[in-house]
C-alpha positions as CSV (number, residue, x, y, z in Angstrom):
1,X,-42.8,36.5,25.2
2,X,-40.5,39.2,26.5
3,X,-38.3,41.6,24.3
4,X,-34.9,42.4,24.3
5,X,-34.1,45.8,22.2
6,X,-30.4,46.0,20.9
7,X,-28.3,44.8,18.0
8,X,-26.8,41.5,18.7
9,X,-23.2,42.7,18.6
10,X,-23.7,45.3,21.1
11,X,-21.1,45.3,23.8
12,X,-24.1,45.3,26.6
13,X,-26.4,43.4,24.8
14,X,-24.2,40.5,24.6
15,X,-24.0,40.3,28.1
16,X,-27.8,39.9,28.3
17,X,-28.5,37.6,25.2
18,X,-25.4,35.3,26.5
19,X,-27.1,35.2,30.0
20,X,-30.3,34.2,28.3
21,X,-28.6,31.5,25.9
22,X,-27.2,29.9,29.3
23,X,-31.0,30.2,30.9
24,X,-32.6,28.9,28.0
25,X,-36.0,30.7,28.1
26,X,-37.7,32.1,24.6
27,X,-37.4,36.0,23.9
28,X,-37.6,38.1,21.0
29,X,-34.7,40.4,20.1
30,X,-35.3,43.6,18.2
31,X,-32.4,44.7,16.2
32,X,-31.9,48.4,17.5
33,X,-29.1,50.8,17.8
34,X,-26.1,51.5,15.6
35,X,-26.8,50.9,11.9
36,X,-30.4,50.2,12.7
37,X,-31.1,53.4,14.5
38,X,-33.8,54.2,16.9
39,X,-32.0,55.4,20.0
40,X,-33.7,58.7,19.8
41,X,-37.2,57.5,18.9
42,X,-39.9,58.8,21.6
43,X,-41.5,55.6,22.1
44,X,-38.1,54.0,22.9
45,X,-37.0,56.8,24.9
46,X,-40.3,56.1,26.9
47,X,-38.9,52.7,27.7
48,X,-35.4,53.9,28.3
49,X,-34.8,57.4,28.8
50,X,-31.2,57.2,28.3
51,X,-31.6,56.0,24.7
52,X,-29.1,53.2,25.1
53,X,-29.1,49.5,24.9
54,X,-30.2,46.9,26.1
55,X,-33.7,47.3,27.2
56,X,-35.8,44.5,28.6
57,X,-39.6,44.6,27.8
58,X,-42.0,42.4,29.6
59,X,-45.4,41.6,28.3
60,X,-47.1,43.6,30.9
61,X,-45.3,46.7,29.8
62,X,-42.5,46.4,32.4
63,X,-39.2,47.7,31.3
64,X,-35.8,47.3,32.8
65,X,-32.3,49.2,31.4
66,X,-28.7,49.0,32.5
67,X,-27.1,45.6,31.2
68,X,-26.2,44.6,34.8
69,X,-29.4,45.1,36.3
70,X,-31.0,43.2,33.0
71,X,-28.8,40.1,33.8
72,X,-29.6,40.4,37.8
73,X,-33.0,40.4,37.3
74,X,-32.9,37.5,34.6
75,X,-30.9,35.4,37.0
76,X,-33.1,36.0,39.9
77,X,-36.2,35.2,38.0
78,X,-35.1,32.3,36.2
79,X,-31.9,30.9,37.7
80,X,-32.1,31.3,41.7
81,X,-29.5,28.6,43.0
82,X,-27.4,28.3,39.8
83,X,-26.6,31.8,38.2
84,X,-28.0,33.6,40.7
85,X,-26.2,32.4,43.9
86,X,-28.6,31.9,47.2
87,X,-25.9,32.5,49.4
88,X,-25.8,35.9,50.5
89,X,-22.1,36.1,50.5
90,X,-21.4,34.3,47.3
91,X,-24.2,36.7,45.9
92,X,-22.3,39.6,46.9
93,X,-19.2,38.2,45.4
94,X,-20.8,37.7,42.1
95,X,-22.2,41.4,42.3
96,X,-18.7,42.6,43.0
97,X,-17.2,41.1,39.9
98,X,-20.0,42.2,37.9
99,X,-19.4,45.9,39.0
100,X,-15.6,45.7,38.8
101,X,-15.8,44.2,35.3
102,X,-18.3,46.6,33.8
103,X,-16.9,49.7,35.2
104,X,-13.3,48.8,34.3
105,X,-13.0,46.8,31.2
106,X,-15.4,48.8,29.3
107,X,-12.5,51.4,29.0
108,X,-10.2,49.3,26.6
109,X,-13.5,48.0,24.5
110,X,-14.3,51.5,24.0
111,X,-11.2,52.5,22.6
112,X,-10.7,49.4,20.4
113,X,-14.3,49.9,18.7
114,X,-13.0,53.6,18.1
115,X,-9.9,52.8,16.6
116,X,-10.6,49.5,15.0
117,X,-13.7,49.9,13.5
118,X,-14.9,53.8,13.6
119,X,-11.8,55.3,12.5
120,X,-10.3,55.1,9.2
121,X,-7.1,52.9,8.9
122,X,-5.1,55.7,8.0
123,X,-6.6,57.9,11.2
124,X,-6.0,55.1,13.8
125,X,-4.0,56.2,16.9
126,X,-1.6,53.5,17.9
127,X,-0.7,55.3,21.1
128,X,-4.4,55.1,22.1
129,X,-4.4,51.4,21.6
130,X,-1.3,50.9,23.3
131,X,-2.4,53.0,26.3
132,X,-5.7,51.2,26.4
133,X,-4.0,47.8,26.3
134,X,-1.5,48.7,28.9
135,X,-4.4,49.8,31.3
136,X,-6.5,46.6,30.7
137,X,-3.5,44.3,31.1
138,X,-3.1,45.8,34.6
139,X,-6.8,44.8,35.3
140,X,-6.2,41.3,33.5
141,X,-3.4,40.7,36.2
142,X,-6.2,41.2,38.8
143,X,-8.6,38.4,37.0
144,X,-5.7,36.3,36.4
145,X,-4.5,36.0,40.0
146,X,-8.2,35.4,40.9
147,X,-8.5,32.7,38.2
148,X,-5.4,30.8,39.7
149,X,-7.7,29.3,42.3
150,X,-11.2,29.4,40.6
151,X,-12.4,28.3,37.1
152,X,-15.0,30.8,37.1
153,X,-15.2,34.4,38.9
154,X,-17.9,33.2,41.2
155,X,-16.1,30.1,41.9
156,X,-16.3,26.5,40.6
157,X,-19.2,27.2,38.3
158,X,-20.8,30.0,36.0
159,X,-22.8,32.7,37.8
160,X,-23.7,36.0,36.6
161,X,-20.4,37.2,37.9
162,X,-19.0,36.0,34.7
163,X,-21.2,37.7,32.2
164,X,-19.5,41.3,32.0
165,X,-15.8,40.3,32.1
166,X,-16.6,36.9,30.0
167,X,-18.2,38.6,27.2
168,X,-15.5,41.2,26.8
169,X,-12.5,39.0,27.3
170,X,-13.3,37.5,23.7
171,X,-12.6,40.9,22.7
172,X,-9.5,41.2,24.7
173,X,-8.0,37.9,23.7
174,X,-8.8,38.0,19.9
175,X,-8.5,42.0,19.2
176,X,-5.5,42.9,21.5
177,X,-2.3,43.8,19.4
178,X,0.5,41.9,21.0
179,X,-1.7,40.9,23.8
180,X,0.4,39.9,27.1
181,X,0.1,36.6,28.4
182,X,-2.3,35.8,31.0
183,X,-2.3,32.0,31.3
184,X,-5.4,31.9,33.8
185,X,-7.6,34.3,31.9
186,X,-6.8,32.3,28.6
187,X,-7.7,28.9,30.1
188,X,-10.9,30.6,31.5
189,X,-11.6,31.8,28.2
190,X,-11.2,28.3,26.7
191,X,-13.8,27.0,29.4
192,X,-16.2,29.8,28.4
193,X,-15.6,29.2,24.5
194,X,-16.6,25.4,25.0
195,X,-20.1,26.6,26.3
196,X,-22.6,26.6,23.4
197,X,-24.4,29.7,24.7
198,X,-21.1,31.4,24.7
199,X,-20.3,30.3,21.2
200,X,-23.7,31.4,19.8
201,X,-24.0,34.8,21.7
202,X,-20.5,36.1,22.2
203,X,-18.0,34.6,19.7
204,X,-20.4,34.5,16.8
205,X,-21.7,37.9,17.4
206,X,-18.1,39.2,17.7
207,X,-17.0,37.1,14.4
208,X,-17.7,39.7,11.8
209,X,-15.7,42.4,13.6
210,X,-13.0,39.9,14.3
211,X,-13.1,38.8,10.3
212,X,-12.7,42.9,9.4
213,X,-10.0,43.2,11.7
214,X,-7.9,40.3,10.4
215,X,-8.3,41.4,6.9
216,X,-7.1,45.2,7.9
């Protein structure tokens, strides 16, 4: 059985565990990082020199880091023709959306984590939140236009294209103050939220922070 190193509510860990939930393979997740510490542990650094999360570790000692690489590897190993498209152009399109989402949507997530959960309420910077919301809204405009003609980012079914954007969209939908409307994104979120693996690995993982945010 392989291992995934990383706490269940880690932004990038969620992508991998949701992917694994959709695939349905057994694995061991090890609480690591954040309140659990360990990022600078020498043995962990030998697996992942960046000291970040997640890290995949196979039984034979093979390790892999960077969430996008982990997702592509898992989908190629366990889900060719389903989560990992066989058609070269369809796979390239999935890669495109994975990279676009990871690069662009990470910014609002970082600001929200800093302002809503790491800073004291009295020290929160509303201007930073507003600016992050404005920039992310323009990106969700792009997603909304794409989703007008597609149920998922890769077309009519879930593929690896959805894991980065889909995992962060739970936070966008539920954490954004005065969130602008994106009807197609909201419909996409409802489709994702109906999936058991998404409920378990994304919504439930984010639930404690959502509760904290609502309680002020």
